[in-house]
C-alpha positions as CSV (number, residue, x, y, z in Angstrom):
1,M,57.1,109.7,11.5
2,T,60.7,110.9,10.6
3,Y,62.1,114.1,12.1
4,K,65.0,116.1,10.4
5,P,68.3,116.3,12.7
6,Q,69.0,119.1,14.9
7,I,71.2,121.7,13.2
8,R,74.7,122.8,14.9
9,I,75.5,126.4,15.3
10,P,79.4,127.7,16.3
11,A,78.4,129.6,19.4
12,T,80.3,130.9,22.8
13,Y,78.6,131.4,26.0
14,M,80.1,133.7,27.9
15,R,79.8,136.2,31.1
16,G,80.3,140.1,30.9
17,G,79.6,142.0,33.6
18,T,77.0,140.5,35.6
19,S,75.2,139.7,32.5
20,K,76.0,136.4,30.4
21,G,74.8,135.3,27.1
22,V,75.2,133.2,23.8
23,F,78.0,134.9,21.6
24,F,77.9,134.5,17.8
25,S,80.1,135.4,14.8
26,L,77.9,136.8,12.1
27,K,79.2,134.3,9.5
28,D,78.9,131.3,11.4
29,L,75.0,131.7,11.9
30,P,72.7,129.8,9.2
31,D,72.3,132.1,6.0
32,A,68.5,133.1,7.1
33,A,70.0,134.6,10.2
34,Q,72.6,136.8,8.8
35,V,69.9,139.0,8.1
36,P,67.7,140.8,10.4
37,G,64.0,139.7,10.3
38,D,61.7,137.0,11.3
39,A,64.0,134.1,10.6
40,R,67.0,135.2,12.7
41,D,64.8,136.0,15.8
42,N,63.0,133.0,15.5
43,I,66.6,131.0,15.4
44,L,67.7,133.1,18.3
45,L,64.7,132.4,20.3
46,R,65.0,128.6,20.2
47,V,68.5,128.9,21.0
48,N,67.5,130.7,24.1
49,G,64.3,128.8,25.0
50,S,61.9,131.2,24.4
51,P,59.3,131.8,24.7
52,D,58.8,129.6,27.9
53,P,55.4,129.9,29.7
54,Y,57.1,128.3,32.8
55,G,59.5,130.8,32.9
56,K,62.7,128.8,33.4
57,H,64.4,128.4,29.8
58,T,64.7,124.6,30.9
59,D,65.1,124.0,26.9
60,G,67.5,126.6,25.7
61,M,70.6,128.3,26.9
62,G,69.0,131.3,28.5
63,G,68.9,131.7,31.9
64,A,65.4,132.8,32.7
65,T,66.3,136.7,33.8
66,S,66.5,139.7,32.0
67,S,70.5,139.4,32.9
68,T,70.9,135.7,31.4
69,S,68.4,136.0,28.4
70,K,70.8,137.6,26.1
71,I,72.4,137.3,22.2
72,V,75.5,138.8,21.1
73,I,76.3,138.7,17.1
74,L,80.1,139.8,16.1
75,S,81.7,140.7,12.6
76,E,84.4,142.4,11.4
77,S,83.8,146.1,11.4
78,S,81.9,148.2,8.7
79,V,82.6,151.5,10.1
80,A,85.8,153.0,9.7
81,D,88.3,153.2,12.6
82,H,86.4,150.4,14.4
83,D,87.6,146.9,14.8
84,V,84.4,144.9,15.4
85,D,80.6,145.2,14.9
86,Y,78.8,144.5,18.1
87,L,74.6,144.1,17.9
88,F,72.4,142.8,20.6
89,G,69.6,141.4,21.1
90,Q,67.5,140.9,24.5
91,V,65.4,137.8,24.5
92,A,62.0,137.7,26.1
93,I,61.4,135.0,28.5
94,D,57.7,134.2,28.2
95,K,57.1,136.1,25.0
96,P,58.3,135.5,21.4
97,F,60.1,138.6,21.0
98,V,63.8,139.8,21.0
99,D,64.2,143.7,21.3
100,W,67.1,145.2,19.4
101,S,66.6,148.7,20.6
102,G,69.1,149.0,22.8
103,N,72.6,147.9,24.1
104,C,74.0,145.6,27.1
105,G,76.9,147.5,28.6
106,N,77.6,144.4,30.8
107,L,78.1,142.1,28.1
108,T,80.5,144.7,26.4
109,A,83.1,143.8,28.4
110,A,83.2,140.3,26.6
111,V,82.9,141.9,23.4
112,G,86.7,143.0,22.7
113,S,87.9,139.5,24.4
114,F,85.3,137.3,22.3
115,A,86.9,139.4,18.9
116,I,90.2,138.9,19.8
117,S,89.5,135.1,20.0
118,N,87.8,134.3,17.2
119,G,90.4,136.4,15.0
120,L,87.9,139.1,14.1
121,I,90.2,141.8,14.8
122,D,93.5,142.7,12.7
123,S,96.5,140.8,14.7
124,S,98.6,143.6,14.4
125,R,96.4,145.6,16.9
126,V,96.4,142.7,19.5
127,P,99.8,142.9,21.4
128,E,101.2,139.5,22.6
129,N,101.6,141.1,26.2
130,G,99.8,144.4,27.7
131,T,96.5,145.7,26.6
132,A,94.8,145.6,23.5
133,V,92.7,148.7,22.5
134,V,89.5,147.2,20.9
135,R,87.2,149.7,19.3
136,I,83.8,148.5,19.2
137,W,80.8,150.1,17.3
138,Q,77.5,149.4,18.9
139,A,75.2,148.4,16.0
140,N,71.9,148.9,18.0
141,I,72.5,152.6,18.9
142,K,75.3,153.9,16.3
143,K,78.0,154.3,19.3
144,T,81.7,153.7,19.8
145,I,82.9,151.9,23.0
146,I,86.5,151.2,23.8
147,A,87.6,147.9,25.5
148,H,90.9,147.6,26.9
149,I,91.6,143.7,27.2
150,P,94.7,142.5,29.2
151,M,96.6,140.0,27.1
152,T,99.4,137.6,28.6
153,N,101.1,135.5,26.2
154,G,99.1,136.2,22.9
155,E,96.4,135.5,24.6
156,V,93.2,136.9,26.3
157,Q,93.7,137.1,30.1
158,E,90.4,136.1,31.7
159,T,92.0,135.4,35.3
160,G,93.0,138.2,38.1
161,D,92.0,139.3,41.3
162,F,89.3,142.1,40.1
163,E,86.1,141.8,42.1
164,L,83.0,142.8,40.9
165,D,80.0,143.1,43.0
166,G,77.4,140.7,41.7
167,V,79.8,138.5,40.0
168,T,81.0,135.5,42.6
169,F,84.2,135.2,41.6
170,P,87.1,137.5,40.9
171,A,88.8,137.7,37.4
172,A,90.6,140.1,35.3
173,E,89.6,143.4,35.0
174,V,88.3,145.2,32.0
175,M,88.1,148.9,31.7
176,V,85.3,150.1,29.2
177,D,84.8,153.5,27.9
178,F,81.3,154.8,26.5
179,V,82.3,157.4,24.0
180,Q,80.3,160.6,23.3
181,P,77.2,158.1,24.3
182,V,75.0,160.7,23.3
183,D,75.8,162.9,19.7
184,G,76.1,166.7,19.3
185,D,72.7,166.3,17.2
186,E,71.1,164.5,19.7
187,A,68.9,165.7,22.9
188,M,70.3,164.1,26.1
189,F,67.3,165.5,27.8
190,P,64.6,164.6,25.2
191,T,62.0,167.1,27.0
192,G,64.4,169.7,27.0
193,N,64.1,169.6,30.9
194,I,67.0,168.0,33.6
195,V,64.0,167.5,35.8
196,D,60.1,167.0,34.8
197,D,56.7,166.7,36.0
198,L,55.9,163.0,34.7
199,D,52.2,162.7,35.0
200,V,51.1,158.9,34.8
201,P,46.9,158.5,35.0
202,G,45.8,157.0,37.7
203,I,49.1,156.5,39.7
204,G,50.4,159.9,40.1
205,T,52.6,162.8,39.1
206,F,56.4,162.4,40.0
207,K,59.7,164.4,39.6
208,A,61.7,162.4,36.9
209,T,65.0,162.8,35.2
210,M,64.7,161.7,31.9
211,I,68.1,161.0,30.0
212,S,69.1,159.2,26.9
213,A,72.6,158.0,27.6
214,G,74.2,154.8,27.3
215,I,70.3,153.7,27.3
216,P,67.1,155.6,27.6
217,T,66.4,156.1,31.4
218,I,63.5,157.5,33.8
219,F,65.0,158.3,37.2
220,L,62.4,158.9,39.7
221,N,62.9,159.8,43.8
222,A,62.9,156.3,45.8
223,E,60.8,158.4,48.5
224,D,58.1,159.6,45.9
225,I,57.2,156.0,45.0
226,G,57.3,154.5,48.7
227,Y,60.7,153.1,48.6
228,T,63.8,153.9,50.4
229,G,66.5,153.2,47.5
230,T,67.6,149.8,49.6
231,E,65.3,147.2,48.0
232,L,66.6,144.1,47.2
233,Q,64.8,142.1,44.1
234,D,62.0,140.3,46.2
235,A,61.1,143.2,47.5
236,I,59.8,144.4,44.0
237,N,59.8,141.3,42.1
238,S,57.3,139.4,44.6
239,D,54.7,142.3,44.4
240,P,52.7,141.9,40.8
241,A,51.0,145.3,41.9
242,A,54.3,147.0,42.4
243,L,55.5,145.6,38.9
244,E,52.5,146.8,37.1
245,R,52.8,150.3,38.2
246,F,56.7,150.3,37.4
247,E,55.7,149.3,33.9
248,T,52.7,152.0,33.6
249,I,55.4,154.6,34.5
250,R,57.8,153.3,32.2
251,A,55.0,153.6,29.4
252,Y,54.1,157.1,30.1
253,G,57.9,158.1,30.4
254,A,58.8,156.6,27.2
255,Q,56.1,158.5,25.5
256,K,57.0,161.9,27.2
257,M,60.4,161.0,26.1
258,G,59.5,160.7,22.5
259,L,60.1,157.3,22.2
260,I,57.0,156.1,21.4
261,S,53.4,157.7,20.1
262,D,51.3,155.6,21.9
263,I,51.2,154.2,25.4
264,E,50.6,150.6,24.0
265,E,53.7,150.5,21.6
266,A,55.7,150.5,25.1
267,K,54.9,146.4,25.1
268,A,56.7,145.9,22.0
269,R,59.9,148.3,23.2
270,Q,60.7,146.3,26.7
271,H,64.1,146.8,26.5
272,T,63.9,150.4,26.4
273,P,63.5,152.9,28.3
274,K,64.7,151.8,31.8
275,V,63.1,152.7,34.9
276,A,64.9,153.6,38.0
277,F,64.7,155.3,41.6
278,V,67.7,157.3,43.5
279,A,67.9,157.9,47.0
280,Q,70.3,159.3,49.2
281,P,72.9,157.3,50.7
282,S,71.5,154.8,53.5
283,A,73.1,151.5,55.2
284,Y,71.8,148.1,53.8
285,Q,72.7,144.6,53.6
286,A,73.4,143.5,49.8
287,S,72.2,140.3,48.7
288,S,75.4,138.5,49.2
289,G,75.5,139.3,52.8
290,K,77.9,142.2,52.4
291,Q,77.1,144.9,54.4
292,I,76.8,148.6,52.5
293,N,77.2,151.5,54.9
294,D,76.3,154.8,53.7
295,A,79.6,156.0,54.1
296,D,80.6,153.5,51.7
297,I,78.7,155.1,48.7
298,D,77.3,158.4,47.2
299,L,73.7,157.4,46.9
300,S,71.7,154.5,46.5
301,V,70.3,153.3,42.6
302,R,67.6,150.8,42.0
303,A,66.7,149.8,38.5
304,L,64.3,147.5,36.5
305,S,64.9,145.7,33.4
306,M,62.5,143.6,31.2
307,G,59.9,144.3,33.7
308,K,61.8,143.0,37.2
309,L,64.1,144.8,39.3
310,H,67.6,143.9,38.2
311,H,70.1,141.7,40.7
312,A,72.7,144.7,40.5
313,M,72.8,147.1,37.8
314,M,72.9,147.2,34.0
315,G,75.8,148.5,32.5
316,T,74.0,151.0,30.0
317,A,72.1,152.3,33.0
318,A,75.3,152.9,34.9
319,V,76.2,155.1,31.9
320,A,73.1,157.0,32.7
321,I,73.9,157.1,36.4
322,G,77.6,158.5,35.5
323,T,76.1,160.8,33.3
324,A,72.9,162.0,35.4
325,A,75.0,162.4,38.4
326,A,77.9,164.8,36.6
327,I,75.2,167.3,35.7
328,P,74.1,169.4,38.8
329,G,70.1,169.8,39.4
330,T,69.4,166.1,38.0
331,L,67.4,163.7,40.5
332,V,70.4,161.5,40.4
333,N,73.1,164.4,41.2
334,L,70.9,165.5,44.1
335,A,70.8,162.3,45.7
336,A,74.7,162.2,45.3
337,G,74.8,165.8,47.1
338,G,74.7,167.8,44.2
339,G,77.8,170.1,42.8
340,D,80.1,168.9,40.2
341,L,80.7,165.3,40.3
342,A,83.3,163.8,38.3
343,S,82.4,160.6,39.6
344,V,80.2,158.5,41.9
345,N,80.2,155.1,43.9
346,F,76.7,153.9,44.0
347,G,74.7,151.1,45.7
348,H,72.9,148.3,44.0
349,P,71.3,145.2,45.0
350,S,74.2,143.3,45.2
351,G,77.2,145.8,46.3
352,T,78.5,148.9,44.8
353,L,79.8,150.5,41.4
354,R,82.2,153.4,40.4
355,V,81.7,155.0,37.3
356,G,82.9,158.1,35.8
357,A,81.9,160.9,33.3
358,E,83.7,163.4,31.6
359,T,80.7,166.3,30.8
360,E,80.8,169.9,29.7
361,C,78.1,172.5,29.2
362,N,78.3,174.8,26.2
363,D,75.4,177.5,25.6
364,G,73.5,175.9,28.3
365,Q,73.3,172.5,26.3
366,W,75.2,169.6,28.0
367,A,77.5,166.9,26.4
368,V,79.2,163.9,27.6
369,N,82.1,163.2,26.2
370,K,83.2,159.6,27.9
371,V,81.6,157.6,30.8
372,S,83.9,154.9,32.3
373,M,84.0,151.7,34.5
374,S,85.8,148.8,34.9
375,R,84.0,145.2,34.7
376,S,84.8,141.6,33.8
377,A,84.6,138.8,31.7
378,R,85.6,135.5,30.9
379,V,84.3,132.4,28.6
380,L,82.3,130.0,30.2
381,M,81.8,127.4,27.4
382,E,82.7,127.3,23.8
383,G,81.8,124.9,20.9
384,K,78.4,124.5,19.3
385,V,74.6,124.9,20.3
386,R,72.1,123.1,18.6
387,I,68.6,123.6,17.7
388,P,65.7,121.9,15.7
389,Q,65.9,122.6,12.2
390,P,63.5,125.9,11.5
391,E,60.4,125.3,9.1
392,E,60.6,126.3,5.8
């Protein structure tokens, strides 16, 4: 029997923040993948090596974790006063599913450098030396993000001495601003409350702050669900019963937030919402062996992504953390000591992260103008990814 040769697709493998993924220019994708639909999803699943019942992504570019099973598609912006359109796909590992419902805040740090290096931005906006300000249209969630990309001799500066917990080696610092992550006509708190009683049948009723900022997130108190807030990945991910409880909590939280109408719909919406738990500062040893003292942080946060405890913190969840911390009375704010907080330094499994938020309250309604944090990014490999020709 004769088989068709593989096809080659120009691609770049990049790290952004504590995530990595395969980046494409929209125009380089096969025609069938240049528009949304099953053809696009099937091609991108094959690129990553999903679905993989072994959970290893041995036959693809995916890294077999929620942080490393990602796809980014970029194109010249279709929106006025923006430079590049950024579309993100979270690829399931063991299921034939790509979730397009949310953003990846970590990979956002790599969007600007890819766009510059691949000619997607008008050269007049890119200085020879200094900082390129890249206006990103996040197409999944229809939001503006500003990335500040260091430039040296006309090229993106990727090397540097900025250290980001959760990333092994230092690199150049990339400041990322999430501009108005909640529009004026959107509800930051979908239920209308900064704290709710979340009833989860068969499990219990919990105090919860449910917020849509950066990414829809359900915050719980660690103590209420039997944790300290200093847990590392193995403490959660090696416990199937705990993961099932978290997924059930996530599903009922999604329903209460109005993201789904039926609990069963949560199975097809794995990327959002996130579920996280918070606690007051307490000393712990990070996964790298680094000692985190209670005086080093304002609070501890642990978050789950795609059904597993994240090894560090999702960038979009950090936006939610920063926003919630700045609003008095939320569970995040209370864990950090309460009051007016313009920024917080929180502990996560890999170390710490500082995030700042500019919020204001008008007539009892909260708004967030900007959330900022520093990340880093670099190209890991560029060339062409190969996959078997899709069946017609």
